[in-house]
Structures are given as structure tokens and as C-alpha cells.
N, C-alpha and C positions, 0 to 999 in steps of 0.2 A: 417702768413699764404699764403700768397700773391703768390708767390712762387711755393709755393707745388700746388695750382689749377691750373696755369699758365703751367705746365709739360703737354706736348704732349703725348695724347693715343698711346699707341703699340698694335694691335691688336695681342697675338700669340695664333694661334691653336693647339690644342693637335693634334700629330700624329698620336696617335691610334685611331683617328675617320678614318683616311683609307686615303692614297694619291690621290686616284680617285674621294673622296667626297671634300677634300679641293682643290681641281683643279677645279670642278663645280664650286662649290662656289667662288673661287677667279673669273673665268673667268663670271660668270654671274654676279659680281660688276663690271665689266669694267679691272680688273687688279688688282682693290685694295678692301682693304677690312672694307676700312672707307666708311660711309654712313655720305653723308651731310644732317643734315635734320635741320629747323629751332628752335632756342633755346627752350627750354619748360623749366618749373618748376612745379615740382610734389611736393605734400602735402601730407606725410605720418602719415596716424594715426594708435595708433598700441597699444594694449597689448601684455602681458604675463603671463603666469603663476597665474590665476586666482582661480585653484583648486576649484571648485564648490562655493569658496565664495562669495553668491549673493546676501548677505544683507549687506547692510551698517554696519558698526562697529565703536568702538570710538578710538578716539587715544587722546594723551595731547601733546599740545604744549607748548612751551616757549613763553609768549607774554610777552607786558606791557600794565598795562591800561590806562585811560585819565589822570592817577596824573602822570604817567610814572614808577608806582612799577612793578616790576619783578612779574609775576604771569604765575600759572600753568593749562594752558586753555584746557578743554579736549571738545571735539566736533564729529559729525559724520565725517565719514571720508568712501568713499567708496560706496560699493552696485553697481551692475550691471548696475541700472534702469541710476546711474550717470556717469558710461562708456556710454551708448545708448544716453544719454542727449549733452556728451560733445563730440561724433562722430558728431551726427544729425546736431549740434549745430554750429561746428569747421568747416565741410565740407559745410554748407551752405555759410560760408565766404571765403571759401577758393579754392584753383586752382588745378583742376585733382588729386582729391583726392584719394589714395589708401588706404582702409584699411585692417589694418593687425592683424593676432594672431598667436605670435611666442609661441605657444604650452603649454601642459598642464594646457589645461581646465579642467581635472578631477579629484577626490580623493580630500578630504580634507575637507568634511563639510557632513551633514545629508542630504542635500539635493542629491549628489552623492550615499550616504549609501541607499536611500529608491527609487532614480528614477534611477539610473545607466547612465544617462548624459542627459536623457530627459529634467530637468528642465536648465541644461547647454544649449541645441543647442534650446529650444525656446525664450530664450532672447540671443544669437545669433542671433537665426532668426530675430531677432527683428532691429541687427547692418546691418548685410549682408558682413559680411565679403568677401571682395575681393581674400582671400588665409589665410590659416592655417597649418602652420608646424605642424606634427608629435611630440608630445614630451614624454620622457619616461613614464611620468602616463598617458599616454592613451595605454599606454598596460597593466595596472596591473591588470587586468581582463581579460590576454590573447588574443588572435586575438578576440574571441566573443566577446566578452565586446567593444571593438573599433568597431565593426562591427555593433554592436548595437548602440553606441551611432554615427555613420555615418549614422545609417536610421533614427532617429530620426534627426540629422540636414538634412538632404534631403529628410522629410517626403513627404513635399510638392513640386511638382515639377514644381509648378508655382509661387513657392516664392524662396528664398534663396539656391542654390548650391553650397556653398562655394567649393573650389576645396581643400583638403588635400594635402600636398606634402610632400616629404621628397626623396631626390636624393639618400640614403645609405642606404636602408629598400626594400631587395627583402624577398618573399614569396613564397611558393609551390602553384601550382594552384588551391589546394586544402585548402586552407587557407581562412577564413569568408571573411578576406579584400583583395582576390587576385582580383585585378582591379579596385580597390574601394580608387586608392591615386596613387597618378603620381611624376616624381621627380621634374616638374618644370611648372608655365602655364606660358599663358602671357598675357599682359591685353594692351589694346590700349586707350592711351591718344591724343587727340589735333594728328589723323592719325598716331602716332608714338607707335610701340609694348615698352612694357617693360616687362621683363622679370624676373619671381619669384621664384629662385629657395630654396625649401626645405633642411633642413640637421637635425639630431636627434643625439643625445650623444648615439654613440655605446655602451662601453664598461657597462657605467651607466642603459642603458635602458636593454640590457641582462644582466647582473648580480643582476640590484637591481629592478627590473621589472618580468611583468611576459608573453613578448611575449611568442607562442608558439615553439618548439623547431627547427622548420624548418622555422623557420622568423629569416633571416639573416641581420649583420648591416655591414656595411662594413666601411671603412678608411673614416673618414668624408671631410678631404680636398679633397682626391685624387676623390671622388665622386662628391663633386661639382664642382670640375676642370672640370672635365670630363662635365657635362651638360653646365656650362658655355660655355665651347668651342664649345658644341653644337648648342646655342642659337646665339652664335657668327657666326660661319657657317650660319647659316638664317641669319643674318645681324642685327642681334638687339644687340644693342651696349649702352642700357644700365642697367645695371642689379642688380637686388634686391638680394642677399642673404639672407633667413630666416630661421635664426639658431636657434635650441634648443642644443645650449650646452655648455653653458657659458660665462660670461664676457671674464672673465680671457684667455681662452680658442678662443675668439673671436678677440682680442685685441693681444695674441702672440703666434698663431699657424695656426688661420684661414684668417685674414684679410690679414696679411702679409705672406702667403705664397701662395695666389690667385692671378690669372693674369684675368683681367678682371671684376673686380664685383665694384660696386659701392658704396653700400651702405649694412652694415648688419643688421639689425631690430633681437634682439639676445631676448632669452627668457633662462630659465633652473635654472641660479645661484640669481634668484629674487635681482636683483643690479640695486640700486636706482642711478641712475645719474641725475649730476643738479650741478648749482652753488655753491660754498662757503655759497652763501648767505643764504642759506639752515638751515646752520649751525647754527645758532643764535636760531631757532624756535626748535632746540633739534633734527634734521633732519642729519645724515653724510652719504653725496653720497662716493659711492667710487669712480668714475670718473668722468669727463665732458657731458657734451649732448651735441651737439653730442659728442663721442671720434675721434678727427682728424688723421685718419693713410695713409701711404700710402701700397701700393698692393707690390707684389714681382717685380713690372716693376717701381716703385715708383711714380704710380699713384696713388693719393686722396682715401680715402675710410673715408666715415662715419659710426659711429660704435652706434649706441642707442640701449637702454633696458628702459624697464617702469616698474619694482617695481617687484609690487606683489600682488595678491588678490583684483582684480579691485578697486586698491586705484589709480591708477593712470592710465592715457590716454598720452601717449608720441603725441609730435606734432613736425612733421621735416619737413623743407622745403629744398627741393634740384636744385638748378637751375644748368640746363645744357645747353653746348653752340652747335652751330652746329656739331662740330665733335661727341657730347656725351659725352665732358668731363664734370667732375663734376666743376662746377665754382665755387659755394659758396654753403655750405650747415649749417643751421642755426636752431633752434629751442629751446623746452625746456620740461620738465616733467610737465604733468599737475597734479596738486597733486590734489584729486577730495574731498571736502570738503562740510557741512553742516554750515549754520549760527546758528546754537543754540549751545549757550554756558554756560560750566559751569565753577567755577573758584578756584583759591586757592592757600595757599604759598607752597605747596610742590604737586606732582602727585598723592599721593592717597587723597589728601584734595581736591582734585577740583572737588568739589561736589556744591558749591554756589551759584545762578545766578546774574549773573550782572548786575549792573545799564546802564541803556539804551544810558549812555555817556561810561562805559566802554565796551560796547557789540560794539558800534561803531567804536571805538579804532581798538578794536580786526578786525574786519571785515575792516577797512581801512590796515589794518598788512596785510593780510592774499592778499588784492584784489593790493593793492603793491609790491607783494612779487616778481612778475613774474613768480610763480611755486605754488601757489594755487590757486586751480578756484574754487569757492562759487557754486554750481552747483545744480539745482533743477531736483531729478528725474523725468525719460522719464516714461508720464502714460500708453505709450503702453508696453512699459518692463514689470511696476509696473503690468499691467493686464494680463501679461503673465507669470508671477509669481506666479499669487496668487495662484491657485489650489495647487501648490508645497507649497509655503508657508504656506499656510493653513495645510496640514498633516505634515510638520515638524512641525509648532508648537503645533500640538495638540500632537507630543510624545515625541520631544524634548523638551518641557516646561515642563515638569512632573521632576520635583523636586527628587536627587538622596540623597543628602547630601549637604556638606559644607564641607569649608576648614577656616582655622582661620589665616590661611597666605597664603601670596601670594609665588605660588610656579611655579618656574624659570623654565624657558625654555632654555636650553643652549645644544650644540651637543656634543661640544669639551672644555673642560675646558683650561685653557689661554687667553690669548691674542691677539693671533696671528691670522694668515688670517684661518687659520681653525678653530677656534671658533665659526665664525658662527652668531655674536652679532645679524645682521640683522632682525633674526627670529624673536624674542624678542616681542610682543606687549607692554610686561611693561615696555620698554625703560631702562632708565637708572636704574631701579628699582632694576632690574636685571642684567645688563650688569656691573654696577661697583658692584656688591654684592662681600666680598673678600670670601665667598665661594663656590659661584658659578663660578669665575673666576677660585679657587682653584683644585675644585673635578668636575665642570659642575654642569649640569642640575639636579634640585628639582625634577623636575615632571618624568622625563625621569628613574631615580632613582626608586621612587616608584612605577612606571609602574613595573618594574623589580620585585620589594616585591611581589608585587600583584600577579605576575605571580609564582613566587616560593610558594607563600600561598596556589594559585588554584592549584600549581602542587600537595602538599601536600597534601592537601584534595582528590585530586581525583588521587589516584593510586601513590604516593608517589613522592619526587623530592628533590635532593641536592642543585643545583643552578638552579639561573633562568637568561637568557640571553635575552636582546633588546636592538636590535641596533636605536641607536639614532633618524637616521631620520624616523623609525616609529613613533615617539612621535611628534604631529606637533604644538602643541601651547602650552603656559601658560594656567595655571589654577588662575585667580586672587583670593584675599581672598573673600569669601561669598559662596554666594548658589552654587551647580553642579550640570547642569541640566541633564536628560539622553543627550540631544543634544549637549552639551559641553561636555560628554565622548567622543561622536561616533566623535564631532571633531579632539577632542584631538589624540583618535586610528581611523584613517578612512578605513584602510583596510579592505579587508573579510580576515583577517585572520584569522587562528587557533591553539592552543599551540599544541607543538609535544614533547614529552618525546625520549630524547635520552640515549642511554647507549653509554657512554665515558670512557678511561681511564683519570685519570689527565694527564699525557702528553698531550692527546689530548683536553683535555681544557683549556691547556697551552696553545698548538698553535695554537686554536681558539682565545684565546686574541689577540696574536700577529697577527693573519690572520686580525680581526678588525682593530685594530692599522694601519695596512700597507696597508689596503684599506684605511683609513679612511686619510692616505696621499698621495694616489691618483698612489701607487706601484704597476705595474705588473694588471693592467688593475682594477686597484681599483677605487672602487665610488667617495671617497670623504667623507665630516663630517658628514654623516649619518649614517654610517658603525662604526660608534666610538660605542667600546661595554660598554653597563652599565649592570653588574650583579647584583645579589643578593644572598650572601650565601659565595663568593668570594670576594675577596679585593687585592690589588696589586698598585705598584709605576709603573708608567709610564717616561720613558724616551724617548723621539722621536728622540733625538740626536744620539741612538744608532741605530743599525741595528738589520734588523727583527729576531727575538728568542731571542736578550738582552733587548727590549724595557720593557718590563713586569716584574718585580722582587717582590721578597717579597712577594710572594704568600700568602694568608692565606684562611684556611678555617673555615665555622660556625659551630663547631659543639656544640651540647647543650647548646648553649648561650654563647658561648667561644670562640675569636679567637684563631686557632691552627696553625701551620705552614702545608700548602697544600701537599698532598705527592701526587707526580704523578706518581704514581707505583699503586694506587688504582682505583676504580671503581667507577665511579659516576655516578647518574640520572640528567641530565641536561634539564630542561624544558624552551622552545623557540618557536617560532612564526613561522609557515610551510615556512617562507619565507626566514627565515636566515637558518632553518634548512635542506634547501634544497639546501644551498649552495650562498642564495641571499648574494648581497652585497661584494661578493667576501670572503665569510666563506668560503675558500677553504677546511678544512680539515672537517667540518661538511657534505661537499658536498660530500665527500669521504667515510663517516663512510656509512657500510652496512646499507641496507633497513630494516634488520632482525632486524638491532637495533634501529630502529625508530617507536614510534609507536601516531599515533594519536590520543591526547584525543579527539577533536572535540569538546574543550571547545572553543566557540567565543572568540577572543583577547580580544576586546572589552569588549562584557559582562563580561569577568574576571575581568577587573578593575574597570567596573560597580557594581558587587558586593563587592568588596571590598572597595570600595566607600562609600555603603550602611551598612557595618559590620563595619568599621573603622573611621566614619562620629564622630567629624568633623577631617580632613588631616592637619596635617602639615607637616612641612619639615623634610624629613629624617636626622636622627640622624647620618649616618653610609652611606658611599658611598663606594663604588668597586674603584675609583681612591682615593688612599690614598694620593698620592702627584703625581705632574706633572711638568716637564720639558721640555722645548721647545727650 
């Protein structure tokens, strides 16, 4: 890669800024846009997509014990107090630290359901991030909800005032968030200005979250470039883009299409990046950390992301020469774990306390890995979280029921890139399960079935629809608590009954598949349709309208051919009923045919758990077969 980092920086200024502005800028620089600064090293410590998952969780890794026998080892992972500790400790021994959050702080746990972001703000302020970009889930409760979170984050004017960034979001003057975020910020290290530009995924946020109608999302690349150019005119020649658009977008559409960007710190796709040495532990990275690319002018760009759920802090060291060129960038994800172990011969059997010598072998393997970081939670963060934790425990610890089996999370069937296997916390137990691969997530299917029963109980329903991304976690065999249900279904949704023709139902299934494939503003894997009362075959190699075939309707316990000429009552959440996740057919249905049941969708599943405990895997899936 040496020649890559030896290339000369070519600064191109966007003509849209105006010839007079460009002339003034160049005159002020003595006719040259290049700035001669002393070489500098920056250390970026970054997270993304923590989704209100503030407590430590458990994971299972594959390691060898002291005798060399392969074991599955359960141990704590993550927790925001470990994030804060790792950032504090690494910052103390690093040069010119910049602390970044690449978006989606909110939604995903009972902490958010109860405090609407106040708990997240409290722990984030024990870190004091230099900047945060707006993620799509920051808009889940509208502009008003985001404004409330910003208020929590900036509550004490004498403490952290983390700037919120997005270059492609604009609001009306009356929006609650008007003036509360900006396209970029600059910070100074060793007397040199570093620009940080934010960008938010556009279609997904507009169609899969709930921003106000007047809040607009412009093209990600064009908006980012415009503000890079603005910074360049100011003489800033070290620029970080903090993107919440996803790893694939970062490496194919953003970094290679921009001029003047040095580093992309990403989020949205929950991508684990790192070395292949992670694989023997049971973790599969999507790419290298950092991923080294070039921009539109052939300049080096370093792309990073830090997985999800307070599990990882990314640490990237970037060296710049005196012209602002990136000469080297190196680093690693720090997967934050504890050192209390349980082991066994299978993942589900990792319950035995290992001997001291075996525990020492596991500790050594983690320390030698170069990616796992045994981290003691930061006391200050634990204290900040305590009142919220106590409230969560009081409600969330109540047992609602139990499951006799592991109920796997999987957004999309198959083994292709759309299947989204990285989201399952049960790993190979689910990811290599033949039924999950063939037909999709157990838990998404059960949620759809629960909604159908709830709809039938309150006013009648023939079919239920749940978008895959609205269901967030696996349900492991064992007790199911209230907290787990609200982590499973964390959004503030209610059930809506929609009167539809059979053809509209068929078109809705096609909408979900098309959106999953990312077509026509599609939002990705979270749009995939899970239905109860309806089943079908899927072939994504076909064109829209021909992907869902052999539709069958459940009538009096029997599966019969689906009649597209009949009328059906479909129960779904208000998000998809309003056209979220690019369910355009539902969006176009007249409001007079939509009835708000005012049934909370998480509570609807909670009632299902209570009445049907113990839960077990579904025997029927809406996806009968899946061809990719």
C-alpha cells in the first residue's frame, strides 16, 4: 500500500461555492490551496449503533482450555460503562484524541422505552464525544423526540455539549430540532483544524423512521462534498466524514465518489471490521479495519466502523504529513469483554465454571488476540446509569413467560448478503440452522402470529404483517421477561387494521421484498415481510410483481389458494401501515380504510407470551421457499 499513501493531494473546490468566494480563498492562501502544517498524528476513538443497549450482555466465543481442548466460552461483552472506560484509558495514552459517535444512539432497549433517551445522554456525557452524527433511529419518535434527546445531551451547559451533525438533513424553521444540529464542526489539535462532516442515510430515514414531513434528506454524496469543499476553502485539509449510511455505501458510493476526504467513520450497517484472526473465536468480520480505499482523485481514504450495541470501541491512528496527506492509518476494533467465564462443549452448554488454569488460558487467548480488550466498567458511568438501571430492573425483571426453544432472529432467509446474519446474538445456533436459512426468523414469524391473534381478538383480522427490522433480538430458551419483550419490540408502535383487496395484499408483499433488495428507495433487509394467515414462495431473481408466487390463505385452519379479488382485513403496525420501509401500496390506501386499534405492539406480544407460554418455534412460516 506504500504507493497509495505517497500520492499527491489534489484539492478541487466545488464551483457551486461561487467564483468570488473561490478567488478570495485562493488569494488569501497566496494563490495556492495547499497548506503547509507540521506532520500530525490523530487518534480516533469511535462507536456507532449502541441503540440504548447500555448494559453488559453475554456472548459465547470459541477458545481452547489449558489442555488444548476446544471449548465454547460464555463471557460478558460490552455495556456502556466498558465503552467509557476503554475510551478514557486509551485516550490517556494516545495522541491528539478525537472521540466520535457515528449515530443510532437511540431505540432498542427498555432504557429508551422508559427514558426516551435520557439514560443514553447521561452515559454519553461521561465520555464527552467531540461529535455525533444523526442516525436514522434518532428520528424514530419524530423531530420532537430527537429534540428531547438533544436537550438531555446538552442539559448542563458547563459540561458536555456534543455537537450533532448531518450535512444532508434540513428542517423547517418551526421544527423542534431547527438550529440544534449543523452540517459539520471543526476541532483543533496541535493548532491545526480538523473538519468533521456528518451525513445521514436518506431514504431509509425518511421511509423507515418517523421524521416530520417537513424534514428533508438530500443526496448523501452531494451534500457531503459540498461541505468538504466549504471546509477546504477555509484552509482545512484534514477532513473526517462521520457517516451513518452503512459500510457497503461507505466503500462503494461515498468514499470513492468524494474529493478531499481522509477518513470515513461509519455506522448504520452494524458492521464488524477486523482481522481474520477473529474467525477462530467465532466472529466473522465483513472487512478489514481500517478498510483502505482511494477517493475520486486517487487520494487515500481510511474507512472504519465499530460493530454495534456498546460491544466495540474502534481505535484508529492516522498520520498526516505536512501537506495534509494521509501517510499511514492503522488500528483495530477493541471488542470489550469481561473475564468471568463459563464453558462447555457446545454453545448452549457453556455453563460450567472453568478451573483457574483454564480461566487463565482464556484470559491469555483474549489478551493475545489483538482485538479483545478485557475492560473494567467505568465507575462514573455505572453511577450515572444507576437510577435508570434500577427503574428498568423493577419493570423489566418481571417474568412474562418462557420459551422451550431458542427463537432465532433472522431478517431475510438464505445465505446471501441480504440475510443479515450478524444481528443474531445466538451465533451459529441460529445462523447455521437449516429452517432459519430456508424460511427466516423464528421470532419475526411468532410476532406476526401474535399480531394476527390480537387483531382477531379486537375487531377481527384475516392476515398480519410485520416488517423484519421491527423485531430486534433473539429469544433464548428459558424465561422471557417484560424487559426482553420491550427489547424485542422497542418502537412506540400501535396496531392498525387495514381493509385491502387481495391484489393490494399481493402488491404489499412485493413492496416488502423490493424494499429489502434496496430498489426504488428501498430500506434494506428490515423491510422483508413476515405474514400470518398468508404464505408464499419467494424468488428474488425475478422482477417486481413476479417474486412472490403460489400465495395461500389460511381459512378455518386449512391452506387454500389466495383470491386476489376478495377483500381482507390486514393487521400491521402503524409504521408499515403509513408506508414505512417503502410499503408504497399501504401508503396509498385511503385513510378511511385504516383503523387505529390503539393496541401497543410490544404489549400485544407480551399478552401473547403470557397466554401461550411456553413458546416454541413456529410450525408454519410465511416464506415457504426462498430462491436467491
